[in-house]
C-alpha positions in Angstrom: 0.0 0.0 0.0 3.0 2.3 0.6 5.6 1.0 -1.8 7.3 4.4 -2.6 7.3 5.3 1.1 9.0 2.0 2.2 12.0 2.9 0.1 12.7 5.9 2.3 16.3 6.0 3.4 15.8 7.3 6.9 13.3 6.8 9.7 12.1 10.4 9.6 11.5 10.1 5.9 9.5 6.9 6.4 7.4 8.5 9.1 6.8 11.7 7.1 6.0 9.7 4.0 3.5 7.5 5.8 1.9 10.6 7.4 1.6 12.3 4.0 0.0 9.1 2.4 -2.4 8.6 5.3 -3.5 12.2 5.8 -6.3 12.3 3.1 -7.9 9.2 4.7 -7.2 10.1 8.3 -6.6 13.8 8.8 -4.1 14.7 11.5 -1.8 17.5 12.6 1.0 15.5 14.0 2.3 11.9 14.3 4.7 9.6 16.0 5.9 6.3 14.5 7.9 3.8 16.5 9.2 0.3 16.1 9.5 -2.4 18.8 12.0 -5.2 19.4 9.7 -8.0 18.2 11.1 -10.4 20.9 11.2 -8.2 24.0 8.6 -5.5 23.1 10.9 -2.6 24.0 11.2 0.5 21.8 13.7 0.1 19.1 13.3 3.3 17.1 11.0 6.3 16.9 10.2 9.5 14.9 7.8 12.3 15.7 6.6 15.5 14.2 4.2 18.2 15.4 3.0 16.2 18.4 4.2 17.4 21.8 7.1 19.6 22.8 10.4 17.9 24.0 9.7 18.3 27.7 6.0 17.5 27.4 6.9 14.3 25.4 9.4 13.3 28.0 6.9 13.7 30.8 4.4 11.6 28.9 7.1 8.9 28.5 7.7 9.0 32.3 4.0 8.7 32.9 3.8 5.7 30.6 6.6 3.8 32.2 5.1 4.6 35.6 1.8 3.0 34.6 -0.1 6.4 34.4 -0.8 6.4 30.7 -4.6 6.3 30.2 -4.2 4.9 26.7 -1.1 2.6 26.8 0.1 0.8 23.7 0.5 -2.5 25.7 -3.3 -2.6 26.1 -3.8 -2.1 22.4 -1.3 -4.8 21.6 -2.7 -7.4 24.0 -6.3 -6.3 24.2 -9.3 -6.9 22.0 -8.9 -3.6 20.0 -5.7 -2.4 18.5 -7.0 1.2 18.2 -7.3 3.7 21.1 -8.6 7.3 21.2 -8.0 9.8 24.0 -9.4 13.3 24.0 -10.3 16.2 26.1 -13.7 14.7 26.7 -12.3 11.6 28.3 -12.9 11.2 32.1 -10.4 12.8 34.3 -9.0 10.6 37.1 -5.7 9.7 38.8 -4.5 8.0 35.6 -5.5 10.7 33.2 -5.3 14.0 35.0 -1.7 14.9 34.0 -2.4 13.8 30.4 -5.3 16.3 30.3 -3.0 19.0 31.7 -0.3 18.3 29.1 -2.7 18.2 26.2 -4.3 21.5 27.2 -0.8 23.1 27.6 0.3 21.8 24.2 -2.9 22.6 22.3 -3.7 19.0 21.6 -7.4 18.1 21.5 -7.3 14.4 20.6 -5.0 11.6 19.9 -5.5 8.2 18.1 -3.1 5.3 18.6 -2.8 2.1 16.6 -0.8 -1.0 17.5 1.0 -2.3 14.4 0.6 -6.0 14.8 1.0 -8.6 12.1 1.5 -12.4 12.0 1.1 -12.7 15.8 3.8 -10.1 16.7 3.8 -6.4 17.6 6.2 -4.5 15.3 5.5 -1.0 16.5 2.8 1.6 16.7 1.7 4.9 15.2 0.0 7.8 17.0 -1.8 10.8 15.4 -2.8 14.0 17.1 -5.3 16.8 16.3 -5.2 20.3 17.6 -7.9 21.5 20.0 -9.5 23.7 17.3 -10.3 20.6 15.2 -12.9 17.9 15.6 -11.7 15.0 17.7 -11.0 11.6 16.3 -14.2 9.6 15.8 -15.3 6.0 15.5 -15.0 6.4 11.7 -11.4 7.5 12.1 -10.8 4.4 14.3 -12.2 2.1 11.6 -10.0 3.8 9.1 -7.0 3.3 11.3 -7.9 -0.4 11.7 -7.9 -0.8 7.9 -4.4 0.9 7.7 -3.0 -1.2 10.6 -1.7 -4.2 8.6 -0.2 -2.1 5.7 1.5 0.1 8.2 3.0 -2.8 10.1 4.2 -4.3 6.8 5.8 -1.0 5.9 7.7 -0.8 9.2 8.9 -4.4 8.6 10.1 -3.7 5.1 11.9 -0.6 6.3 13.8 -2.5 8.9 14.8 -5.3 6.5 16.0 -2.7 4.1 18.6 -1.4 6.7 22.2 -2.6 6.7 22.4 -6.1 8.2 25.6 -5.8 10.3 26.6 -4.9 13.9 27.1 -1.1 14.1 30.5 0.5 14.9 32.3 -2.7 16.2 35.4 -0.4 16.6 33.6 1.8 19.1 33.9 1.0 22.8 30.7 0.0 24.6 29.1 2.8 26.7 27.7 2.3 30.2 25.1 4.7 31.8 24.2 4.7 35.4 20.5 5.4 35.8 19.0 6.5 39.1 15.7 5.4 40.6 14.2 8.6 39.3 15.2 7.6 35.7 17.8 10.3 35.5 21.3 9.7 34.1 23.7 9.9 37.0 26.9 9.2 35.0 28.1 7.7 31.7 31.3 6.7 30.0 33.0 8.7 27.3 31.4 7.0 24.3 27.8 7.3 25.6 26.8 10.5 23.7 28.3 9.1 20.5 26.2 5.9 20.7 23.0 7.7 21.6 23.4 10.1 18.7 23.5 7.1 16.4 20.0 5.9 17.2 18.4 9.1 18.7 19.8 12.2 16.9 17.2 14.4 18.6 18.4 13.5 22.1 20.3 16.8 22.2 16.9 18.6 22.8 16.6 16.8 26.1 18.3 17.9 29.3 21.7 16.3 29.8 20.4 13.8 32.5 17.2 12.8 30.7 16.8 9.4 29.0 15.5 9.1 25.4 12.3 7.0 24.9 14.4 4.1 23.7 16.4 4.1 27.0 13.4 4.7 29.2 11.7 1.7 27.6 14.5 -0.8 28.3 15.0 0.6 31.8 11.3 0.2 32.6 11.3 -3.4 31.2 14.2 -4.3 33.5 12.4 -2.9 36.5 9.2 -4.7 35.6 11.0 -8.0 35.1 13.3 -7.7 38.1 16.1 -8.9 35.8 18.1 -7.9 32.7 16.1 -6.3 29.8 17.3 -6.0 26.2 16.5 -4.0 23.0 18.0 -4.5 19.6 18.1 -1.3 17.5 18.5 -1.1 13.7 20.4 2.1 12.6 21.8 3.3 9.3 25.2 2.0 10.4 24.0 -1.4 11.6 22.5 -3.0 14.7 23.2 -2.1 18.3 21.9 -3.5 21.6 20.7 -1.8 24.8 20.9 -3.9 28.0 19.7 -2.7 31.4 20.2 -4.5 34.7 20.0 -3.7 38.3 23.1 -2.6 40.3 24.1 -4.7 43.3 24.0 -2.8 46.6 23.4 0.9 47.1 20.2 2.7 46.5 17.4 0.5 45.2 16.2 1.1 41.7 19.5 2.1 40.2 20.5 0.4 37.0 23.4 0.0 34.6 22.6 0.5 31.0 25.0 -0.8 28.4 25.0 0.3 24.7 27.2 -1.6 22.3 27.5 -3.1 18.9 25.2 -6.1 18.6 26.8 -9.4 19.4 25.8 -12.3 17.2 23.9 -14.3 19.8 21.8 -11.3 20.8 21.3 -10.1 17.2 20.1 -13.4 15.7 16.7 -13.7 17.4 15.7 -10.3 16.2 17.0 -10.9 12.7 15.1 -14.1 12.5 11.8 -12.4 13.5 12.2 -9.3 11.3 13.3 -11.2 8.2 10.8 -14.0 8.6 13.4 -16.8 8.9 11.7 -20.2 9.3 12.6 -22.7 12.0 14.2 -25.0 9.4 16.2 -22.0 8.0 17.2 -21.1 11.6 18.6 -24.5 12.2 20.7 -24.3 9.1 21.8 -20.7 10.0 22.9 -21.8 13.5 25.2 -24.4 12.0 26.5 -22.0 9.3 27.4 -19.4 12.1 29.5 -22.2 13.7 31.5 -22.6 10.6 30.1 -26.0 9.6 30.2 -27.1 5.9 27.0 -27.9 4.0 27.7 -31.6 3.9 28.1 -31.8 7.7 24.9 -29.7 8.3 22.9 -32.0 6.0 24.1 -35.0 8.1 23.4 -33.4 11.4 19.8 -32.2 10.4 19.1 -35.4 8.4 18.6 -33.4 5.2 19.9 -33.7 1.7 22.7 -31.2 0.7 20.3 -29.9 -1.9 17.7 -29.1 0.7 20.3 -27.3 2.9 21.4 -25.2 -0.1 17.7 -24.4 -0.8 17.4 -23.1 2.8 20.5 -21.1 2.5 19.3 -19.5 -0.8 16.0 -18.5 1.0 18.0 -16.9 3.8 20.2 -15.0 1.3 17.1 -13.8 -0.5 15.4 -12.6 2.7 18.4 -10.9 4.1 19.7 -9.4 0.8 23.2 -11.0 1.0 25.0 -12.6 -1.9 26.4 -15.7 -0.2 27.6 -17.6 2.9 30.6 -15.4 3.5 28.6 -12.2 3.4 25.9 -13.7 5.6 28.4 -14.8 8.3 30.2 -11.4 8.2 26.9 -9.5 8.4 25.9 -11.3 11.6 29.4 -11.4 13.3 30.8 -8.9 15.7 
């Protein structure tokens, strides 16, 4: 449905192109597009325009991770309806009071959110806003968004699979951020800003100790799980990982957040999901990544060499590589 848009070279171009294509069917004044790690559900990338100001958006992100979002995407992903509308006419209670205040201050009258689910997975979401002077989103708008949901999810998938398949900046030292219980950055190593600029170029608009939405998402996931949380992020330079885990001792709620080039074992599950690698293809790929020849793989999997080569050709086609050497190099750090 959006073939020209999907060829966009950058995430902002993709988001802008989708907004432009959708606007005649679903009028809106601003938008936010984001993608999720399909395995962990954490935010992997995002682009916004004409929605909320930087600090208002940051506060809304804090409310979301604190469970004070009256229209959370998790409910759209896991609930009976993938579309949610929130406007100034919505009830005001302990969960929505601050949202009402921020919307009023920002001149937003209504927002419509759609979970981009496809083939049993959540790949991202898109939200649209209308200014207070315009009619709020309606049931007809929700039905329109429902019709657009699957094409939008497919567009996000194709955008990701069109990115460079390789770990990003393997020469750059990993960065470690210390995050306080209030979600502020207490300290970071010297490469931190360089890494963050690679996946969130707009972070400079935030205050120095504030986390981007990507970082907040993985930090919140670690706190909810009480264990390590992970997000794999595609960038124009390749894939990176964010890993958050609690610090031993000291003040409760403090975490260490590591940003680094994606290691093979962490990258593979996300690549398999994004590129639609089947279980049979995954089995062949695992052996290829261990350096085994086709003949040995065929014997181990009780397959013919011809079948193994067919699986490899399917992987090459899906990932856009030309052969085994390029495939292994693309997934190796």
